[in-house]
N, CA, C and O of each residue as an XYZ file, in Angstrom:
708
protein
N       3.800     79.369     65.068
C       4.245     80.219     63.967
C       5.523     79.641     63.366
O       6.248     78.908     64.039
N       5.799     79.961     62.127
C       6.934     79.463     61.375
C       8.228     80.117     61.866
O       8.394     81.329     61.735
N       9.141     79.328     62.428
C      10.377     79.851     62.998
C      11.261     80.484     61.922
O      11.896     81.510     62.170
N      11.308     79.887     60.738
C      12.109     80.459     59.654
C      11.629     81.869     59.355
O      12.435     82.794     59.253
N      10.333     82.036     59.216
C       9.750     83.343     58.922
C      10.035     84.336     60.041
O      10.374     85.490     59.779
N       9.898     83.893     61.280
C      10.140     84.781     62.414
C      11.589     85.264     62.443
O      11.848     86.458     62.589
N      12.526     84.332     62.305
C      13.945     84.708     62.370
C      14.333     85.612     61.200
O      15.074     86.580     61.370
N      13.827     85.286     60.018
C      14.132     86.107     58.850
C      13.601     87.530     59.043
O      14.279     88.496     58.693
N      12.406     87.661     59.592
C      11.826     88.986     59.845
C      12.644     89.757     60.879
O      12.916     90.944     60.698
N      13.034     89.092     61.953
C      13.840     89.752     62.989
C      15.166     90.238     62.408
O      15.578     91.372     62.650
N      15.827     89.379     61.647
C      17.112     89.751     61.060
C      16.967     90.881     60.051
O      17.857     91.722     59.923
N      15.858     90.900     59.342
C      15.620     91.934     58.335
C      15.443     93.315     58.962
O      15.982     94.296     58.451
N      14.701     93.405     60.054
C      14.413     94.716     60.647
C      15.472     95.181     61.638
O      15.501     96.357     61.999
N      16.332     94.287     62.081
C      17.333     94.665     63.077
C      18.458     95.472     62.444
O      18.982     95.111     61.390
N      18.821     96.566     63.099
C      19.920     97.393     62.603
C      21.264     96.947     63.168
O      22.301     97.526     62.846
N      21.242     95.926     64.005
C      22.477     95.424     64.615
C      22.434     93.899     64.623
O      21.362     93.311     64.479
N      23.591     93.252     64.792
C      23.585     91.789     64.858
C      22.744     91.298     66.042
O      22.671     91.949     67.084
N      22.118     90.148     65.856
C      21.312     89.534     66.913
C      21.997     88.276     67.418
O      22.589     87.523     66.645
N      21.911     88.059     68.714
C      22.479     86.844     69.295
C      21.424     85.737     69.317
O      20.225     85.986     69.197
N      21.910     84.525     69.474
C      21.013     83.373     69.604
C      20.099     83.577     70.815
O      18.915     83.246     70.768
N      20.651     84.118     71.887
C      19.869     84.350     73.106
C      18.725     85.320     72.835
O      17.590     85.075     73.243
N      19.024     86.431     72.140
C      17.977     87.407     71.817
C      16.886     86.775     70.957
O      15.695     86.966     71.207
N      17.304     86.025     69.948
C      16.316     85.399     69.059
C      15.501     84.344     69.802
O      14.307     84.186     69.549
N      16.141     83.628     70.714
C      15.441     82.626     71.512
C      14.410     83.290     72.423
O      13.280     82.814     72.537
N      14.792     84.373     73.060
C      13.866     85.115     73.936
C      12.662     85.626     73.158
O      11.537     85.594     73.658
N      12.893     86.095     71.941
C      11.817     86.674     71.139
C      10.894     85.628     70.522
O       9.700     85.875     70.353
N      11.442     84.461     70.186
C      10.646     83.442     69.490
C      10.219     82.282     70.373
O       9.373     81.479     69.979
N      10.792     82.189     71.554
C      10.551     81.056     72.467
C      11.048     79.726     71.905
O      10.622     78.664     72.359
N      11.943     79.777     70.923
C      12.548     78.558     70.382
C      13.858     78.302     71.119
O      14.470     79.227     71.655
N      14.285     77.036     71.143
C      15.547     76.740     71.835
C      16.736     77.034     70.918
O      16.585     77.196     69.707
N      17.911     77.098     71.523
C      19.123     77.496     70.811
C      19.411     76.585     69.614
O      19.773     77.055     68.535
N      19.246     75.284     69.820
C      19.555     74.328     68.753
C      18.654     74.533     67.537
O      19.118     74.498     66.397
N      17.364     74.747     67.790
C      16.426     74.990     66.690
C      16.828     76.236     65.902
O      16.818     76.243     64.671
N      17.179     77.281     66.634
C      17.543     78.544     65.997
C      18.809     78.376     65.158
O      18.858     78.827     64.013
N      19.818     77.737     65.714
C      21.059     77.537     64.961
C      20.811     76.699     63.710
O      21.392     76.971     62.660
N      19.960     75.688     63.812
C      19.631     74.831     62.663
C      18.954     75.655     61.566
O      19.306     75.539     60.392
N      17.982     76.488     61.951
C      17.270     77.321     60.975
C      18.210     78.348     60.353
O      18.157     78.580     59.145
N      19.071     78.965     61.163
C      19.991     79.971     60.635
C      20.987     79.357     59.662
O      21.325     79.971     58.650
N      21.453     78.166     59.955
C      22.356     77.462     59.042
C      21.646     77.195     57.721
O      22.215     77.402     56.649
N      20.406     76.736     57.805
C      19.610     76.462     56.600
C      19.392     77.740     55.783
O      19.543     77.734     54.562
N      19.034     78.842     56.469
C      18.825     80.118     55.766
C      20.101     80.571     55.063
O      20.066     80.972     53.899
N      21.215     80.505     55.766
C      22.491     80.924     55.188
C      22.832     80.136     53.934
O      23.293     80.700     52.942
N      22.603     78.825     53.984
C      22.880     77.972     52.822
C      21.932     78.304     51.668
O      22.359     78.366     50.515
N      20.652     78.516     51.970
C      19.673     78.853     50.930
C      20.039     80.155     50.228
O      19.965     80.241     49.003
N      20.432     81.168     50.998
C      20.792     82.451     50.404
C      21.967     82.292     49.436
O      21.970     82.888     48.359
N      22.972     81.482     49.824
C      24.135     81.262     48.955
C      23.749     80.484     47.707
O      24.118     80.863     46.596
N      23.000     79.390     47.889
C      22.616     78.531     46.764
C      21.742     79.267     45.756
O      21.860     79.042     44.551
N      20.872     80.140     46.238
C      19.921     80.826     45.367
C      20.457     82.143     44.812
O      19.752     82.860     44.102
N      21.730     82.458     45.148
C      22.355     83.679     44.653
C      21.481     84.899     44.939
O      21.210     85.711     44.054
N      21.046     85.008     46.195
C      20.142     86.077     46.619
C      20.884     87.394     46.796
O      22.113     87.430     46.739
N      20.150     88.465     47.009
C      20.721     89.797     47.179
C      21.210     90.066     48.587
O      21.708     91.152     48.883
N      21.070     89.081     49.450
C      21.556     89.238     50.819
C      22.144     87.920     51.295
O      21.853     86.851     50.758
N      22.982     88.031     52.321
C      23.610     86.863     52.919
C      23.444     86.952     54.431
O      23.183     88.021     54.983
N      23.598     85.826     55.075
C      23.548     85.785     56.530
C      24.977     85.615     57.029
O      25.647     84.630     56.719
N      25.429     86.588     57.804
C      26.791     86.483     58.336
C      26.730     86.125     59.814
O      25.783     86.465     60.523
N      27.774     85.427     60.253
C      27.860     84.987     61.643
C      29.221     85.398     62.191
O      30.254     85.193     61.553
N      29.201     85.976     63.377
C      30.424     86.317     64.087
C      30.227     85.856     65.519
O      29.444     86.437     66.271
N      30.950     84.799     65.888
C      30.741     84.131     67.175
C      29.291     83.677     67.242
O      28.890     82.835     66.439
N      28.499     84.192     68.151
C      27.090     83.784     68.266
C      26.151     84.900     67.830
O      24.975     84.902     68.194
N      26.668     85.854     67.048
C      25.842     86.946     66.540
C      25.608     86.759     65.048
O      26.503     86.351     64.307
N      24.382     87.066     64.621
C      24.004     86.914     63.222
C      23.435     88.225     62.703
O      22.793     88.983     63.431
N      23.692     88.473     61.406
C      23.124     89.664     60.789
C      22.888     89.401     59.309
O      23.686     88.748     58.637
N      21.781     89.922     58.828
C      21.450     89.851     57.414
C      22.085     91.064     56.738
O      21.838     92.202     57.139
N      22.899     90.824     55.717
C      23.563     91.919     55.016
C      23.413     91.737     53.507
O      22.985     90.683     53.037
N      23.767     92.763     52.767
C      23.685     92.663     51.314
C      24.813     91.778     50.786
O      25.874     91.670     51.401
N      24.570     91.158     49.659
C      25.563     90.294     49.030
C      26.771     91.117     48.588
O      26.606     92.215     48.056
N      27.984     90.601     48.802
C      29.197     91.357     48.455
C      29.263     91.767     46.993
O      29.799     92.828     46.677
N      28.725     90.942     46.092
C      28.796     91.274     44.668
C      27.943     92.489     44.308
O      28.055     93.007     43.196
N      27.097     92.951     45.224
C      26.268     94.134     44.987
C      26.823     95.381     45.680
O      26.136     96.398     45.778
N      28.045     95.302     46.151
C      28.629     96.387     46.947
C      28.648     97.727     46.212
O      28.313     98.754     46.801
N      29.033     97.731     44.935
C      29.090     98.996     44.194
C      27.696     99.589     44.008
O      27.505    100.797     44.146
N      26.741     98.747     43.699
C      25.359     99.197     43.536
C      24.840     99.803     44.841
O      24.249    100.883     44.835
N      25.060     99.117     45.940
C      24.607     99.586     47.256
C      25.316    100.880     47.620
O      24.702    101.793     48.173
N      26.597    100.963     47.316
C      27.367    102.176     47.611
C      26.792    103.385     46.874
O      26.646    104.459     47.457
N      26.465    103.208     45.588
C      25.866    104.304     44.816
C      24.522    104.717     45.404
O      24.224    105.904     45.532
N      23.716    103.716     45.760
C      22.401    103.986     46.334
C      22.527    104.734     47.657
O      21.836    105.728     47.875
N      23.399    104.266     48.534
C      23.549    104.903     49.843
C      24.125    106.303     49.714
O      23.778    107.189     50.495
N      24.999    106.513     48.739
C      25.534    107.865     48.525
C      24.392    108.809     48.172
O      24.303    109.911     48.712
N      23.523    108.379     47.270
C      22.363    109.194     46.914
C      21.457    109.395     48.118
O      20.945    110.490     48.351
N      21.267    108.327     48.876
C      20.360    108.360     50.015
C      20.896    109.244     51.146
O      20.120    109.885     51.856
N      22.210    109.277     51.309
C      22.782    110.044     52.408
C      23.123    111.475     52.044
O      23.379    112.297     52.923
N      23.128    111.782     50.743
C      23.457    113.155     50.368
C      22.235    113.927     49.885
O      22.283    115.153     49.778
N      21.153    113.235     49.597
C      19.938    113.900     49.138
C      19.167    114.496     50.306
O      19.573    114.402     51.465
N      18.054    115.104     49.967
C      17.205    115.694     50.994
C      16.532    114.610     51.816
O      16.293    113.504     51.332
N      16.232    114.938     53.060
C      15.504    114.003     53.917
C      14.039    113.946     53.486
O      13.447    114.959     53.113
N      13.474    112.757     53.544
C      12.049    112.599     53.241
C      11.221    113.179     54.384
O      11.729    113.409     55.481
N       9.953    113.409     54.112
C       9.052    113.927     55.151
C       9.017    112.988     56.367
O       9.117    113.472     57.495
N       8.879    111.655     56.181
C       8.888    110.762     57.342
C      10.203    110.822     58.134
O      10.198    110.735     59.362
N      11.330    110.972     57.419
C      12.620    111.086     58.108
C      12.704    112.368     58.918
O      13.204    112.366     60.042
N      12.215    113.464     58.348
C      12.204    114.734     59.075
C      11.321    114.650     60.320
O      11.674    115.169     61.379
N      10.177    113.993     60.181
C       9.277    113.825     61.330
C       9.959    113.025     62.427
O       9.929    113.411     63.596
N      10.574    111.910     62.051
C      11.246    111.069     63.042
C      12.400    111.812     63.702
O      12.581    111.733     64.917
N      13.179    112.533     62.903
C      14.303    113.299     63.436
C      13.825    114.373     64.408
O      14.451    114.596     65.444
N      12.736    115.027     64.083
C      12.175    116.054     64.969
C      11.717    115.442     66.289
O      11.969    115.991     67.362
N      11.050    114.311     66.196
C      10.576    113.634     67.412
C      11.756    113.233     68.282
O      11.730    113.436     69.496
N      12.798    112.664     67.669
C      13.981    112.257     68.437
C      14.664    113.477     69.045
O      15.130    113.425     70.183
N      14.727    114.575     68.293
C      15.367    115.789     68.814
C      14.640    116.310     70.049
O      15.272    116.674     71.041
N      13.321    116.346     69.987
C      12.549    116.903     71.097
C      12.295    115.910     72.220
O      12.160    116.314     73.375
N      12.228    114.637     71.913
C      11.837    113.651     72.929
C      12.961    112.708     73.342
O      12.821    111.980     74.325
N      14.052    112.707     72.622
C      15.121    111.744     72.874
C      15.837    111.969     74.177
O      15.719    113.036     74.779
N      16.578    110.980     74.620
C      16.744    109.677     73.984
C      15.463    108.841     74.096
O      14.751    108.883     75.100
N      15.201    108.087     73.037
C      13.987    107.274     73.010
C      14.241    105.970     72.264
O      15.167    105.863     71.460
N      13.401    104.988     72.547
C      13.526    103.696     71.892
C      12.809    103.707     70.548
O      12.008    104.597     70.262
N      13.103    102.725     69.748
C      12.425    102.553     68.459
C      10.930    102.364     68.681
O      10.114    102.919     67.945
N      10.574    101.587     69.686
C       9.163    101.335     69.982
C       8.435    102.626     70.345
O       7.306    102.841     69.905
N       9.069    103.487     71.141
C       8.446    104.767     71.489
C       8.229    105.630     70.246
O       7.172    106.239     70.081
N       9.237    105.677     69.377
C       9.109    106.444     68.137
C       7.973    105.887     67.281
O       7.189    106.648     66.714
N       7.889    104.579     67.190
C       6.840    103.947     66.382
C       5.454    104.176     66.964
O       4.481    104.294     66.219
N       5.355    104.239     68.276
C       4.054    104.522     68.899
C       3.596    105.945     68.576
O       2.408    106.183     68.357
N       4.522    106.870     68.547
C       4.170    108.258     68.223
C       3.819    108.375     66.742
O       2.809    108.986     66.393
N       4.642    107.797     65.870
C       4.419    107.929     64.420
C       3.356    106.976     63.900
O       2.711    107.263     62.893
N       3.164    105.846     64.570
C       2.144    104.890     64.135
C       2.571    103.973     63.009
O       1.738    103.276     62.429
N       3.865    103.960     62.688
C       4.375    103.093     61.623
C       5.756    102.553     61.998
O       6.413    103.077     62.897
N       6.184    101.507     61.305
C       7.513    100.936     61.515
C       8.566    101.965     61.091
O       8.461    102.562     60.019
N       9.569    102.166     61.929
C      10.579    103.195     61.672
C      11.981    102.621     61.459
O      12.958    103.368     61.509
N      12.097    101.327     61.226
C      13.410    100.694     61.080
C      14.260    101.336     60.003
O      15.414    101.684     60.256
N      13.714    101.499     58.804
C      14.495    102.059     57.705
C      14.827    103.527     57.924
O      15.913    103.986     57.570
N      13.901    104.247     58.501
C      14.147    105.662     58.797
C      15.294    105.797     59.792
O      16.193    106.616     59.601
N      15.262    104.995     60.850
C      16.338    105.040     61.843
C      17.675    104.672     61.201
O      18.690    105.313     61.472
N      17.680    103.655     60.362
C      18.906    103.241     59.685
C      19.455    104.394     58.847
O      20.654    104.668     58.880
N      18.594    105.062     58.105
C      19.041    106.167     57.252
C      19.564    107.344     58.074
O      20.563    107.963     57.706
N      18.902    107.651     59.171
C      19.368    108.746     60.031
C      20.693    108.393     60.696
O      21.541    109.264     60.892
N      20.876    107.120     61.045
C      22.154    106.664     61.605
C      23.259    106.786     60.559
O      24.350    107.272     60.860
N      22.981    106.348     59.332
C      23.971    106.421     58.248
C      24.380    107.865     57.984
O      25.551    108.143     57.726
N      23.439    108.765     58.046
C      23.729    110.191     57.804
C      24.453    110.846     58.979
O      24.949    111.966     58.855
N      24.516    110.156     60.112
C      25.186    110.717     61.277
C      24.356    111.749     62.019
O      24.897    112.547     62.785
N      23.038    111.742     61.798
C      22.167    112.713     62.461
C      21.683    112.223     63.819
O      21.355    113.023     64.695
N      21.640    110.905     63.989
C      21.274    110.327     65.280
C      22.312    109.277     65.650
O      23.081    108.811     64.810
N      22.314    108.919     66.930
C      23.191    107.854     67.393
C      22.383    106.878     68.222
O      21.351    107.230     68.793
N      22.865    105.652     68.279
C      22.195    104.588     69.017
C      23.083    104.165     70.176
O      24.267    103.878     70.001
N      22.495    104.134     71.350
C      23.216    103.656     72.532
C      22.402    102.539     73.153
O      21.184    102.647     73.297
N      23.086    101.464     73.520
C      22.413    100.308     74.089
C      22.519    100.341     75.605
O      23.595    100.533     76.170
N      21.380    100.151     76.242
C      21.319    100.034     77.699
C      21.261     98.547     78.021
O      20.228     97.902     77.846
N      22.381     98.012     78.494
C      22.484     96.568     78.770
C      21.490     96.126     79.834
O      20.936     95.032     79.739
N      21.254     96.958     80.846
C      20.325     96.588     81.918
C      18.899     96.458     81.404
O      18.181     95.530     81.777
N      18.487     97.388     80.546
C      17.121     97.369     80.009
C      17.030     96.536     78.735
O      15.937     96.286     78.227
N      18.192     96.105     78.216
C      18.264     95.328     76.980
C      17.507     96.026     75.851
O      16.692     95.418     75.157
N      17.797     97.320     75.686
C      17.125     98.112     74.670
C      18.085     99.164     74.133
O      19.053     99.539     74.795
N      17.804     99.628     72.937
C      18.600    100.687     72.314
C      17.835    101.999     72.377
O      16.614    102.035     72.222
N      18.573    103.067     72.606
C      17.995    104.399     72.692
C      18.633    105.289     71.633
O      19.838    105.222     71.390
N      17.805    106.124     71.008
C      18.255    106.997     69.936
C      18.192    108.450     70.381
O      17.237    108.884     71.024
N      19.233    109.185     70.023
C      19.265    110.613     70.304
C      20.018    111.296     69.164
O      20.728    110.647     68.396
N      19.852    112.621     69.066
C      20.538    113.350     68.003
C      22.021    113.458     68.320
O      22.424    113.380     69.481
N      22.823    113.636     67.293
C      24.275    113.733     67.446
C      24.716    115.189     67.568
O      23.939    116.116     67.340
N      25.963    115.357     67.927
C      26.547    116.701     67.959
C      26.582    117.287     66.548
O      26.447    118.499     66.379
N      26.761    116.438     65.537
C      26.742    116.906     64.142
C      25.397    117.550     63.805
O      25.346    118.578     63.130
N      24.320    116.945     64.275
C      22.980    117.483     64.043
C      22.847    118.856     64.706
O      22.356    119.803     64.091
N      23.282    118.956     65.945
C      23.209    120.221     66.690
C      24.060    121.289     65.993
O      23.643    122.438     65.849
N      25.257    120.886     65.564
C      26.158    121.810     64.869
C      25.536    122.265     63.544
O      25.611    123.444     63.198
N      24.928    121.339     62.808
C      24.296    121.665     61.533
C      23.192    122.705     61.708
O      23.027    123.586     60.864
N      22.432    122.602     62.808
C      21.359    123.558     63.068
C      21.887    124.918     63.520
O      21.159    125.910     63.504
N      23.154    124.956     63.923
C      23.746    126.213     64.359
C      23.323    126.614     65.762
O      23.293    127.799     66.095
N      22.997    125.628     66.576
C      22.633    125.897     67.969
C      23.711    125.315     68.870
O      24.493    124.469     68.435
N      23.760    125.750     70.094
C      24.805    125.261     70.992
C      24.342    124.083     71.837
O      25.157    123.376     72.429
N      23.038    123.876     71.890
C      22.484    122.790     72.700
C      21.117    122.415     72.156
O      20.431    123.243     71.557
N      20.732    121.197     72.360
C      19.400    120.746     71.937
C      18.317    121.557     72.654
O      17.211    121.718     72.138
N      18.637    122.057     73.827
C      17.694    122.880     74.590
C      17.370    124.201     73.891
O      16.396    124.869     74.238
N      18.192    124.575     72.905
C      17.968    125.815     72.163
C      16.917    125.675     71.056
O      16.585    126.659     70.397
N      16.399    124.479     70.849
C      15.338    124.299     69.847
C      14.107    125.098     70.267
O      13.838    125.241     71.459
N      13.359    125.618     69.297
C      12.156    126.395     69.632
C      11.173    125.585     70.477
O      10.841    124.449     70.138
N      10.716    126.174     71.571
C       9.714    125.582     72.452
C      10.126    124.214     73.001
O       9.281    123.363     73.280
N      11.452    124.016     73.154
C      11.977    122.713     73.573
C      11.408    122.247     74.905
O      10.974    121.101     75.021
N      11.402    123.104     75.898
C      10.958    122.699     77.233
C       9.522    122.185     77.240
O       9.221    121.192     77.903
N       8.638    122.854     76.507
C       7.239    122.416     76.466
C       7.070    121.098     75.717
O       6.290    120.242     76.135
N       7.791    120.930     74.624
C       7.622    119.746     73.794
C       8.424    118.542     74.282
O       8.070    117.398     73.999
N       9.512    118.806     75.019
C      10.349    117.700     75.492
C       9.568    116.771     76.423
O       9.772    115.557     76.391
N       8.712    117.303     77.219
C       7.927    116.484     78.151
C       6.445    116.789     78.034
O       5.791    117.129     79.020
N       5.920    116.664     76.827
C       4.498    116.882     76.581
C       3.695    115.704     77.127
O       3.980    114.553     76.797
N       2.706    115.983     77.949
C       1.933    114.935     78.624
C       1.168    114.058     77.631
O       1.061    112.849     77.838
N       0.638    114.643     76.564
C      -0.105    113.863     75.571
C       0.802    112.815     74.930
O       0.405    111.663     74.754
N       2.023    113.224     74.581
C       2.966    112.268     73.999
C       3.377    111.212     75.009
O       3.546    110.047     74.649
N       3.540    111.597     76.262
C       3.860    110.619     77.305
C       2.774    109.545     77.375
O       3.073    108.365     77.561
N       1.531    109.952     77.227
C       0.418    108.988     77.265
C       0.448    108.069     76.051
O       0.190    106.872     76.179
N       0.758    108.608     74.880
C       0.846    107.790     73.660
C       1.969    106.764     73.795
O       1.792    105.593     73.457
N       3.108    107.202     74.284
C       4.258    106.331     74.425
C       3.991    105.206     75.426
O       4.420    104.072     75.210
N       3.297    105.504     76.502
C       3.101    104.500     77.549
C       1.972    103.523     77.254
O       1.775    102.574     78.012
N       1.225    103.729     76.173
C       0.121    102.817     75.836
C       0.618    101.457     75.440
O      -0.182    100.575     75.128
């Protein structure tokens, strides 16, 4: 498979910076190959005046929007974070509230679609938080205290039918597939 395409896809869907080690583990490419491709991508984005740039901090890389589009992005995100939640966002938020903490993969198995943008939007709104488990090398999502406060409940356990839905066997089977 094309390493450039793989790395670009990983950087696009990741909500956090990726290390060379993570990208190497995911693509089975060696460190030198990855650094060479990332350098090439970064130069191409600059030369072509693209809407995104590749930033590097030590050995971490992240795809971000171009600085010259900052005002445009700010206006868009303001609208996105102050408007109503979409139906898919509400579904994802409900699943995280009842089943969290959970991984992105678990959420995607339940919903059946990629949830990267939904998770990013919920994180931006402060409705969910992401915690990384270094031992499992995975991120887990759960609702925030702001979300609980907004609902006017004192605990996530106060959600309607929480106990039954928190550990529903059918969902456990879907997640473990």
